[in-house]
KEKE-3310 file (N, C-alpha, C; in steps of 0.2 Angstrom, whole numbers, plus 5000, padded with zeros to 4 digits):
npx = (5022:5019:5018:5013:5026:5024:5012:5002:4994:4985:4997:5006:5018:5018:5024:5020:5010:5016:5008:5006:5003:4994:4987:4981:4970:4966:4956:4943:4930:4933:4927:4925:4934:4940:4949:4951:4952:4961:4969:4966:4963:4948:4939:4930:4918:4907:4893:4894:4895:4895:4906:4911:4916:4920:4911:4915:4931:4945:4962:4977:4993:5001:4997:4984:4971:4954:4938:4926:4915:4915:4916:4903:4894:4898:4893:4882:4867:4860:4847:4831:4826:4835:4843:4843:4853:4864:4878:4872:4875:4887:4890:4898:4910:4913:4924:4919:4923:4922:4928:4919:4913:4904:4895:4887:4874:4867:4859:4857:4861:4870:4868:4856:4837:4833:4834:4819:4816:4831:4839:4851:4861:4874:4882:4898:4907:4924:4931:4929:4924:4912:4893:4885:4873:4857:4853:4837:4826:4811:4800:4796:4807:4819:4818:4813:4820:4832:4848:4858:4872:4885:4893:4892:4895:4890:4893:4892:4882:4872:4869:4868:4871:4865:4870:4857:4862:4853:4839:4841:4845:4845:4847:4843:4847:4841:4852:4850:4836:4833:4826:4821:4823:4820:4827:4827:4821:4822:4826:4836:4850:4853:4852:4857:4867:4862:4873:4885:4901:4911:4925:4939:4957:4960:4949:4931:4918:4904:4888:4877:4879:4878:4884:4886:4875:4872:4865:4866:4880:4895:4900:4901:4906:4906:4920:4915:4901:4891:4888:4885:4891:4888:4886:4881:4885:4886:4889:4895:4896:4895:4885:4881:4874:4863:4866:4856:4844:4842:4842:4832:4822:4815:4812:4826:4838:4848:4864:4873:4890:4902:4909:4914:4919:4916:4915:4918:4921:4923:4932:4931:4944:4951:4956:4946:4947:4944:4945:4945:4939:4945:4937:4939:4953:4960:4965:4967:4961:4963:4953:4956:4951:4946:4941:4949:4956:4968:4979:4984:4989:4992:4989:4990:4987:4975:4964:4948:4946:4939:4933:4938:4948:4954:4969:4974:4987:4986:4988:4981:4969:4964:4954:4956:4943:4940:4928:4925:4929:4920:4909:4897:4899:4906:4900:4897:4909:4923:4935:4945:4964:4974:4977:4964:4964:4971:4976:4988:4992)
npy = (5277:5262:5256:5250:5242:5239:5235:5226:5223:5216:5210:5220:5227:5239:5254:5257:5272:5281:5282:5294:5299:5314:5320:5314:5305:5301:5300:5304:5299:5300:5302:5313:5322:5337:5347:5365:5375:5384:5378:5374:5364:5353:5344:5330:5324:5313:5310:5297:5290:5291:5297:5312:5327:5339:5343:5348:5353:5365:5361:5365:5369:5363:5353:5353:5354:5366:5371:5372:5383:5390:5389:5389:5383:5370:5365:5359:5357:5344:5347:5345:5357:5367:5361:5363:5375:5371:5360:5342:5329:5326:5321:5322:5334:5345:5355:5367:5374:5387:5390:5388:5379:5365:5357:5343:5338:5324:5322:5312:5306:5293:5283:5283:5285:5301:5317:5327:5344:5344:5340:5344:5357:5366:5380:5388:5402:5404:5413:5423:5415:5414:5407:5405:5400:5390:5374:5366:5354:5345:5333:5325:5323:5321:5306:5298:5288:5291:5295:5307:5306:5309:5320:5330:5345:5357:5369:5379:5374:5376:5366:5352:5336:5323:5310:5295:5284:5278:5276:5273:5279:5297:5313:5327:5346:5361:5374:5387:5391:5382:5373:5356:5337:5321:5305:5290:5282:5267:5260:5247:5252:5259:5253:5243:5225:5208:5196:5202:5201:5208:5213:5217:5219:5204:5201:5197:5209:5209:5212:5206:5194:5197:5204:5222:5232:5245:5256:5267:5277:5281:5295:5304:5317:5320:5330:5337:5339:5332:5318:5308:5298:5283:5271:5259:5255:5243:5233:5229:5235:5249:5264:5275:5291:5304:5319:5329:5323:5322:5335:5340:5335:5322:5304:5297:5286:5273:5270:5254:5256:5249:5235:5232:5233:5231:5249:5264:5277:5286:5296:5307:5315:5330:5324:5314:5302:5290:5288:5274:5268:5255:5242:5230:5226:5236:5248:5257:5262:5265:5270:5269:5280:5270:5261:5250:5244:5248:5245:5257:5260:5254:5248:5241:5250:5258:5258:5253:5262:5279:5293:5303:5317:5332:5340:5358:5356:5343:5333:5317:5313:5304:5296:5287:5277:5268:5261:5246:5244:5248:5247:5242:5232:5222:5216:5229:5232:5244:5238:5245:5250:5258:5274:5286:5291:5303:5300:5305:5305)
npz = (4862:4855:4838:4823:4813:4800:4786:4778:4764:4753:4743:4746:4753:4765:4772:4791:4796:4810:4827:4838:4852:4858:4866:4884:4896:4912:4919:4915:4900:4884:4867:4857:4846:4838:4828:4823:4809:4812:4820:4834:4847:4853:4864:4869:4881:4886:4896:4903:4918:4933:4939:4933:4926:4915:4898:4888:4882:4878:4871:4875:4868:4878:4883:4891:4897:4897:4902:4889:4880:4890:4910:4916:4904:4907:4919:4923:4933:4933:4934:4925:4920:4918:4908:4894:4893:4897:4895:4893:4890:4879:4864:4852:4844:4832:4821:4809:4791:4792:4805:4816:4829:4832:4843:4848:4857:4864:4876:4883:4897:4903:4892:4891:4891:4881:4890:4887:4882:4881:4870:4858:4847:4848:4843:4842:4839:4835:4833:4843:4853:4859:4859:4848:4843:4847:4844:4843:4845:4840:4847:4837:4827:4837:4845:4862:4862:4853:4850:4848:4837:4828:4817:4803:4792:4778:4775:4764:4757:4767:4778:4792:4794:4803:4813:4820:4832:4840:4838:4825:4811:4801:4802:4796:4795:4790:4794:4792:4794:4806:4806:4805:4799:4799:4790:4781:4792:4799:4788:4781:4780:4789:4802:4813:4809:4810:4815:4818:4826:4840:4845:4857:4854:4853:4864:4866:4865:4875:4880:4891:4885:4872:4857:4857:4852:4842:4830:4815:4815:4813:4801:4785:4774:4758:4748:4740:4744:4739:4742:4755:4767:4777:4792:4801:4818:4824:4813:4794:4783:4772:4768:4755:4752:4740:4745:4740:4738:4752:4757:4749:4754:4749:4745:4749:4741:4746:4744:4742:4747:4751:4758:4774:4791:4808:4812:4821:4818:4804:4791:4780:4767:4759:4747:4743:4749:4761:4778:4792:4806:4813:4825:4829:4826:4830:4824:4811:4795:4776:4764:4746:4731:4721:4732:4737:4751:4763:4777:4788:4799:4817:4833:4851:4858:4853:4859:4855:4843:4839:4836:4821:4817:4807:4805:4800:4795:4788:4796:4803:4817:4831:4841:4857:4863:4873:4874:4875:4888:4897:4912:4909:4900:4906:4919:4927:4931:4928:4917:4912:4910:4905:4898:4893:4877:4863:4847:4836:4819)
capx = (5017:5022:5014:5013:5030:5021:5006:5001:4987:4987:5004:5011:5020:5018:5027:5012:5010:5017:5005:5010:5000:4995:4982:4979:4966:4966:4949:4935:4930:4934:4923:4926:4941:4942:4956:4949:4956:4966:4974:4964:4960:4944:4939:4921:4917:4899:4891:4891:4896:4893:4912:4911:4917:4916:4907:4919:4938:4950:4969:4983:4999:5007:4993:4982:4963:4951:4932:4925:4916:4916:4915:4896:4891:4899:4892:4874:4865:4856:4839:4829:4822:4842:4848:4843:4856:4871:4879:4870:4879:4892:4894:4905:4912:4917:4923:4918:4928:4921:4929:4913:4913:4897:4894:4881:4872:4860:4855:4856:4864:4872:4865:4848:4833:4834:4829:4816:4819:4836:4844:4853:4867:4878:4889:4903:4910:4929:4935:4927:4922:4904:4891:4881:4866:4857:4847:4833:4822:4805:4800:4796:4815:4823:4812:4815:4826:4836:4855:4863:4879:4892:4889:4895:4893:4890:4892:4889:4872:4869:4866:4870:4869:4867:4866:4855:4864:4848:4835:4843:4842:4850:4844:4845:4845:4844:4857:4849:4831:4835:4820:4824:4819:4822:4827:4828:4820:4819:4829:4842:4857:4854:4851:4863:4866:4864:4879:4891:4904:4914:4932:4946:4963:4958:4944:4924:4915:4899:4881:4870:4880:4877:4889:4884:4868:4872:4863:4869:4884:4900:4897:4907:4904:4913:4923:4912:4896:4886:4887:4884:4893:4887:4888:4881:4893:4886:4887:4900:4893:4895:4881:4881:4868:4865:4863:4853:4839:4842:4840:4824:4815:4814:4815:4835:4840:4854:4869:4878:4898:4908:4910:4920:4920:4914:4919:4914:4924:4925:4935:4934:4950:4951:4956:4941:4950:4940:4948:4938:4943:4943:4937:4941:4960:4964:4968:4965:4962:4963:4951:4957:4946:4944:4939:4953:4958:4975:4979:4989:4991:4989:4993:4985:4985:4972:4958:4941:4946:4933:4933:4944:4949:4961:4971:4976:4993:4985:4989:4974:4969:4959:4953:4955:4939:4939:4922:4927:4931:4914:4907:4891:4901:4909:4898:4896:4916:4927:4943:4952:4969:4977:4971:4958:4970:4971:4984:4991:4996)
capy = (5272:5257:5258:5245:5243:5236:5233:5221:5225:5212:5207:5225:5230:5247:5257:5259:5278:5281:5285:5298:5302:5320:5321:5308:5309:5296:5300:5305:5294:5305:5301:5316:5328:5342:5352:5368:5379:5388:5373:5374:5356:5352:5337:5331:5319:5310:5308:5289:5285:5295:5301:5316:5335:5343:5339:5351:5356:5366:5359:5369:5365:5360:5346:5356:5356:5369:5371:5376:5388:5393:5383:5388:5379:5364:5363:5356:5354:5339:5348:5346:5363:5370:5357:5368:5380:5368:5352:5338:5323:5329:5315:5323:5341:5345:5362:5367:5377:5395:5392:5386:5374:5362:5353:5339:5336:5321:5326:5305:5302:5285:5280:5281:5290:5307:5323:5332:5344:5346:5338:5352:5357:5370:5382:5394:5406:5402:5420:5426:5410:5415:5403:5411:5399:5383:5372:5361:5347:5343:5326:5319:5324:5318:5303:5296:5283:5294:5296:5311:5305:5311:5327:5335:5352:5358:5378:5381:5373:5378:5361:5350:5329:5320:5300:5294:5278:5274:5274:5272:5286:5302:5318:5334:5351:5367:5378:5395:5391:5378:5367:5348:5333:5314:5303:5283:5278:5259:5258:5242:5255:5264:5248:5235:5221:5204:5191:5205:5201:5213:5211:5223:5215:5197:5200:5198:5214:5206:5214:5200:5189:5198:5211:5229:5236:5251:5258:5272:5281:5285:5298:5307:5320:5321:5336:5342:5339:5328:5312:5307:5293:5281:5265:5257:5253:5236:5233:5229:5238:5256:5265:5283:5293:5309:5325:5331:5319:5322:5342:5342:5330:5317:5298:5295:5280:5272:5264:5248:5258:5244:5229:5234:5228:5235:5254:5270:5283:5288:5303:5308:5318:5333:5321:5310:5295:5288:5285:5269:5266:5246:5240:5222:5227:5241:5250:5264:5259:5270:5268:5273:5280:5263:5258:5246:5245:5247:5246:5263:5261:5250:5248:5239:5256:5262:5254:5257:5269:5280:5299:5305:5325:5332:5348:5360:5353:5337:5327:5314:5313:5299:5295:5279:5279:5261:5257:5239:5244:5251:5242:5238:5226:5219:5216:5233:5235:5245:5235:5250:5251:5263:5282:5287:5297:5305:5301:5309:5300)
capz = (4860:4849:4832:4819:4808:4792:4785:4773:4761:4748:4740:4745:4760:4767:4779:4795:4799:4817:4832:4843:4859:4859:4875:4887:4901:4917:4924:4910:4896:4877:4862:4852:4846:4833:4828:4820:4803:4815:4824:4841:4848:4855:4865:4872:4887:4887:4903:4904:4922:4939:4938:4927:4927:4909:4894:4881:4885:4874:4874:4871:4866:4883:4884:4896:4895:4902:4898:4883:4880:4897:4916:4916:4901:4908:4924:4923:4940:4935:4934:4917:4918:4916:4904:4889:4892:4898:4890:4897:4890:4875:4860:4848:4843:4823:4818:4802:4790:4794:4811:4820:4832:4833:4849:4847:4863:4863:4881:4886:4902:4904:4886:4893:4888:4880:4893:4882:4876:4879:4864:4854:4843:4851:4839:4845:4836:4836:4834:4849:4858:4862:4859:4842:4841:4851:4840:4847:4840:4842:4848:4830:4828:4841:4849:4866:4861:4850:4853:4843:4836:4824:4813:4795:4790:4773:4775:4759:4757:4775:4780:4795:4794:4809:4813:4827:4833:4845:4835:4819:4805:4799:4804:4792:4798:4790:4798:4791:4797:4812:4803:4804:4796:4799:4785:4780:4797:4797:4782:4783:4781:4796:4807:4816:4805:4812:4815:4818:4831:4841:4850:4855:4856:4855:4868:4863:4869:4877:4885:4892:4881:4864:4854:4858:4848:4840:4824:4812:4820:4809:4794:4782:4769:4751:4748:4736:4747:4734:4746:4764:4769:4785:4793:4809:4822:4824:4806:4791:4778:4772:4762:4755:4749:4737:4748:4737:4742:4759:4759:4746:4759:4744:4746:4746:4738:4750:4738:4745:4744:4753:4764:4780:4797:4814:4815:4826:4814:4796:4789:4771:4767:4753:4740:4744:4752:4768:4784:4795:4813:4813:4831:4830:4825:4834:4820:4806:4787:4771:4757:4740:4727:4720:4735:4740:4758:4768:4784:4788:4807:4821:4840:4856:4863:4851:4860:4853:4838:4837:4830:4817:4815:4802:4807:4794:4790:4785:4802:4806:4825:4831:4849:4859:4869:4878:4876:4877:4896:4902:4917:4906:4896:4912:4925:4931:4932:4923:4914:4910:4913:4902:4898:4888:4872:4858:4844:4830:4813)
cpx = (5020:5018:5018:5019:5027:5015:5007:4994:4989:4992:5008:5012:5022:5022:5019:5017:5011:5011:5008:5003:5000:4990:4980:4974:4965:4960:4943:4937:4931:4931:4925:4932:4938:4946:4952:4955:4961:4969:4973:4962:4955:4941:4932:4922:4911:4900:4890:4893:4895:4899:4912:4914:4916:4915:4913:4925:4940:4955:4973:4988:5003:5001:4987:4975:4960:4942:4930:4918:4918:4915:4906:4893:4892:4897:4884:4873:4862:4849:4835:4827:4830:4847:4848:4848:4862:4871:4877:4875:4882:4894:4900:4906:4918:4917:4924:4925:4927:4923:4924:4913:4906:4898:4887:4880:4866:4857:4853:4860:4866:4870:4857:4843:4835:4828:4827:4816:4826:4842:4846:4859:4867:4883:4892:4907:4918:4934:4934:4926:4917:4900:4885:4873:4864:4851:4844:4828:4815:4803:4798:4801:4817:4818:4815:4821:4831:4842:4859:4869:4885:4888:4892:4891:4894:4889:4891:4882:4869:4865:4869:4868:4871:4864:4863:4857:4860:4844:4835:4841:4847:4845:4847:4842:4845:4845:4855:4841:4830:4828:4825:4820:4822:4821:4830:4826:4818:4823:4835:4849:4857:4853:4856:4861:4868:4871:4886:4895:4910:4921:4938:4952:4962:4951:4936:4922:4906:4893:4877:4872:4880:4882:4885:4880:4868:4870:4868:4873:4890:4897:4901:4905:4909:4914:4919:4903:4891:4884:4886:4887:4892:4888:4886:4887:4893:4883:4895:4899:4892:4892:4883:4873:4869:4863:4857:4845:4837:4839:4833:4820:4813:4816:4821:4834:4848:4858:4873:4885:4901:4907:4916:4920:4917:4919:4914:4916:4925:4926:4934:4939:4949:4952:4951:4942:4946:4946:4944:4944:4941:4943:4941:4950:4963:4968:4965:4967:4962:4960:4954:4951:4942:4942:4943:4956:4965:4974:4986:4993:4985:4993:4987:4983:4979:4965:4952:4943:4940:4932:4939:4941:4953:4963:4972:4982:4993:4984:4981:4975:4964:4959:4952:4951:4937:4932:4921:4928:4926:4911:4900:4894:4906:4907:4897:4903:4920:4933:4948:4959:4973:4973:4969:4964:4968:4976:4984:4994:4997)
cpy = (5268:5257:5253:5246:5244:5235:5231:5221:5220:5209:5213:5227:5237:5248:5259:5266:5276:5284:5288:5301:5311:5325:5314:5311:5301:5294:5300:5302:5299:5301:5307:5320:5331:5345:5356:5369:5383:5383:5372:5366:5356:5344:5336:5323:5317:5309:5303:5286:5293:5300:5306:5324:5340:5339:5342:5355:5359:5364:5363:5365:5362:5355:5348:5358:5362:5370:5377:5378:5392:5387:5383:5384:5371:5360:5363:5354:5347:5340:5348:5353:5369:5366:5361:5371:5376:5362:5349:5330:5322:5323:5317:5332:5342:5354:5363:5371:5384:5397:5393:5381:5372:5357:5349:5336:5331:5321:5317:5304:5296:5281:5277:5285:5298:5312:5326:5338:5348:5344:5343:5352:5365:5373:5388:5395:5406:5408:5423:5422:5411:5411:5408:5407:5391:5381:5366:5358:5346:5337:5321:5319:5318:5314:5301:5292:5285:5295:5299:5307:5308:5316:5329:5339:5356:5366:5380:5380:5376:5373:5356:5343:5326:5313:5301:5286:5274:5271:5271:5276:5292:5309:5326:5340:5357:5373:5387:5396:5388:5372:5360:5343:5325:5310:5295:5280:5270:5256:5253:5245:5259:5258:5244:5231:5214:5199:5194:5205:5208:5211:5217:5220:5208:5196:5201:5203:5210:5211:5209:5195:5188:5204:5216:5230:5241:5253:5263:5276:5286:5288:5303:5311:5322:5327:5342:5343:5337:5324:5311:5300:5290:5274:5264:5254:5245:5234:5232:5230:5245:5258:5272:5284:5301:5313:5328:5332:5322:5329:5343:5339:5325:5311:5297:5288:5278:5268:5261:5251:5253:5240:5231:5229:5234:5243:5260:5277:5281:5295:5305:5315:5323:5329:5314:5301:5293:5284:5280:5269:5259:5246:5235:5223:5232:5245:5256:5261:5264:5267:5273:5275:5275:5259:5251:5249:5244:5249:5252:5263:5255:5250:5245:5245:5260:5257:5257:5261:5271:5287:5302:5314:5326:5340:5351:5360:5346:5332:5324:5314:5309:5298:5289:5280:5272:5259:5251:5237:5246:5246:5239:5232:5220:5218:5221:5236:5237:5241:5238:5251:5257:5269:5282:5291:5297:5303:5304:5305:5305)
cpz = (4855:4845:4828:4814:4800:4792:4780:4770:4754:4748:4742:4752:4760:4774:4782:4797:4808:4821:4836:4847:4859:4866:4877:4894:4905:4921:4919:4903:4890:4873:4857:4853:4838:4833:4822:4814:4807:4820:4832:4841:4854:4858:4870:4878:4886:4895:4903:4911:4927:4940:4933:4929:4920:4903:4887:4885:4878:4878:4871:4871:4872:4886:4890:4895:4901:4898:4895:4882:4888:4903:4916:4911:4900:4914:4927:4930:4941:4934:4927:4915:4915:4910:4897:4887:4896:4894:4896:4897:4881:4871:4855:4846:4835:4823:4811:4797:4789:4801:4815:4823:4833:4837:4849:4855:4863:4870:4885:4890:4902:4897:4886:4889:4886:4884:4887:4885:4876:4873:4861:4852:4846:4846:4843:4841:4839:4837:4840:4855:4862:4858:4854:4841:4845:4845:4842:4844:4845:4843:4842:4827:4832:4846:4857:4866:4857:4854:4847:4842:4835:4819:4807:4794:4785:4773:4770:4756:4764:4777:4784:4794:4801:4809:4820:4827:4839:4841:4828:4813:4804:4799:4800:4794:4793:4794:4798:4797:4803:4809:4802:4801:4796:4791:4785:4787:4795:4792:4784:4784:4784:4802:4807:4812:4811:4811:4815:4826:4832:4845:4850:4858:4858:4861:4867:4868:4869:4881:4884:4886:4874:4863:4857:4851:4846:4832:4820:4817:4815:4804:4793:4775:4763:4751:4744:4740:4743:4737:4752:4765:4777:4785:4801:4814:4822:4817:4800:4784:4776:4767:4762:4750:4743:4744:4746:4739:4749:4761:4756:4751:4755:4747:4744:4744:4741:4744:4743:4743:4745:4758:4768:4785:4802:4815:4817:4824:4809:4797:4780:4770:4760:4747:4741:4745:4759:4772:4788:4800:4814:4821:4831:4829:4828:4829:4814:4799:4781:4766:4752:4737:4723:4723:4738:4749:4760:4775:4785:4796:4812:4828:4845:4859:4860:4852:4859:4849:4836:4834:4827:4817:4810:4804:4799:4792:4788:4790:4802:4813:4825:4839:4850:4865:4873:4880:4878:4884:4899:4905:4913:4903:4902:4920:4930:4934:4927:4923:4914:4913:4910:4900:4894:4884:4866:4853:4836:4825:4808)
residu = (MET:LYS:ALA:LEU:ALA:ILE:ALA:LEU:VAL:GLY:THR:ILE:LEU:LEU:ASN:ALA:ALA:SER:LEU:THR:PRO:VAL:TYR:THR:ASN:ASN:ASP:PHE:GLN:ILE:THR:GLY:VAL:SER:VAL:SER:PRO:SER:ALA:ARG:MET:PHE:VAL:ASN:PHE:PRO:ARG:TRP:SER:ASP:ARG:TYR:LEU:ASN:ALA:VAL:ILE:GLU:VAL:ASP:LYS:SER:GLY:THR:GLY:LYS:PRO:PHE:PRO:ASN:GLU:GLU:TRP:ASN:ARG:TRP:ASP:GLY:LYS:PRO:ASP:THR:ALA:LYS:THR:HIS:PHE:VAL:CYS:VAL:GLN:SER:VAL:VAL:ALA:ASP:ASP:THR:ASP:THR:LEU:TRP:ILE:VAL:ASP:PRO:ALA:ALA:PRO:ASN:LEU:GLY:LEU:THR:ILE:GLN:PRO:ALA:ALA:LYS:LEU:VAL:THR:VAL:ASN:LEU:LYS:THR:ASN:GLN:VAL:THR:ARG:VAL:TYR:THR:PHE:THR:PRO:GLU:ILE:VAL:LYS:PRO:ALA:THR:TYR:LEU:ASN:ASP:ILE:ARG:ILE:ASP:THR:LYS:ARG:HIS:THR:ALA:TYR:LEU:THR:ASP:SER:GLY:VAL:GLY:GLY:LEU:ILE:VAL:VAL:ASP:THR:GLN:SER:GLY:LYS:ALA:HIS:ARG:ALA:LEU:ASP:GLY:ASP:LYS:SER:VAL:MET:LYS:GLU:ALA:GLY:ILE:SER:ILE:SER:VAL:ASN:GLY:LYS:PRO:VAL:LEU:GLN:ASN:GLY:LYS:PRO:PRO:GLN:PHE:ASN:SER:ASP:ALA:ILE:ALA:LEU:SER:PRO:ASP:GLY:ASP:TYR:LEU:TYR:TYR:GLN:ALA:LEU:THR:GLY:ALA:THR:MET:TYR:ARG:VAL:LYS:THR:GLU:ALA:LEU:ARG:ASN:GLY:THR:THR:PRO:ILE:PRO:GLU:LEU:PHE:ALA:LYS:THR:PHE:PRO:LEU:ASP:GLY:ILE:TRP:MET:ASP:LYS:GLN:GLY:ARG:LEU:TYR:LEU:SER:ASN:ILE:ASN:GLU:SER:ALA:ILE:TYR:ARG:MET:SER:LEU:ASP:LYS:LYS:LEU:GLU:LYS:VAL:ALA:GLN:SER:PRO:ASP:LEU:GLU:TRP:PRO:ASP:THR:PHE:THR:GLN:GLY:PRO:ASP:GLY:SER:ILE:TYR:ILE:THR:SER:SER:HIS:ILE:ASN:ASP:MET:PRO:ARG:PHE:HIS:GLU:GLY:LYS:SER:THR:ARG:THR:LYS:PRO:TYR:ALA:ILE:PHE:LYS:MET)
# end
């Protein structure tokens, strides 16, 4: 794959990182990827079309994928009464620092209404490959139009944080008790912004003549667990909030952290630097501790850069989800010509 040779940041000329494809799929749309502390790679596919096979797979070193944790979890029969024990529409996968894989299932096929009460978090022990717990939610937490999107886990404080890109808001889960509560519902920090346009490789992305409308989506947790960073996909403003307020159930006070651009994924490394997926430029930016942005990679093959993960060797991975090519943006017909892919930087 061709990668940008140089990137201009202010007046500084930088060598851009190369993007190497590590997994491609010609048939099924990818949104999430996670590389575990033991260097295992997991990929998920949302149920956004009638052509569908697996929700979650593990990809081995040869690039071959197999259903994870087993085929049974990946073979939902489409009936509401079996949805609680099968993957319905998985949006993201994240391996935490204890080698546990968290699987986010909003249970909203084709980005429609949630199948109640099938929205869930599923945890898998990566040492045994066994499902260890299934977290479910009440209708007050997961509303009919909720779409559970991304997740970050603080294993020391036994807390999981999720974004709701449908209604807009944050969901906080006590991972010991299983109790959850919502935060910031209706706050401008979690809602789409007016006047934001989205384009990919120079082509506007429109649905019924308007840009896609998605609320709180990307999320990152600071290395010390004290701050949660988040942004609406249809937006250009990143916010952060103190996690103590989120955990205690007190009213959190969002802080406008930085002006950005439409993005679908953010990642914070152990040094506290943020990585941002720039949808409009098919690029990856890095934000330094003093909030300066630098473009570190760019390629036309990085169509709608989506989810980040970081391997134990420090490498950054990102998915190319081709959301811009979906039928909903092209009068019912997909325009995708290149494979869905995961790149390593």
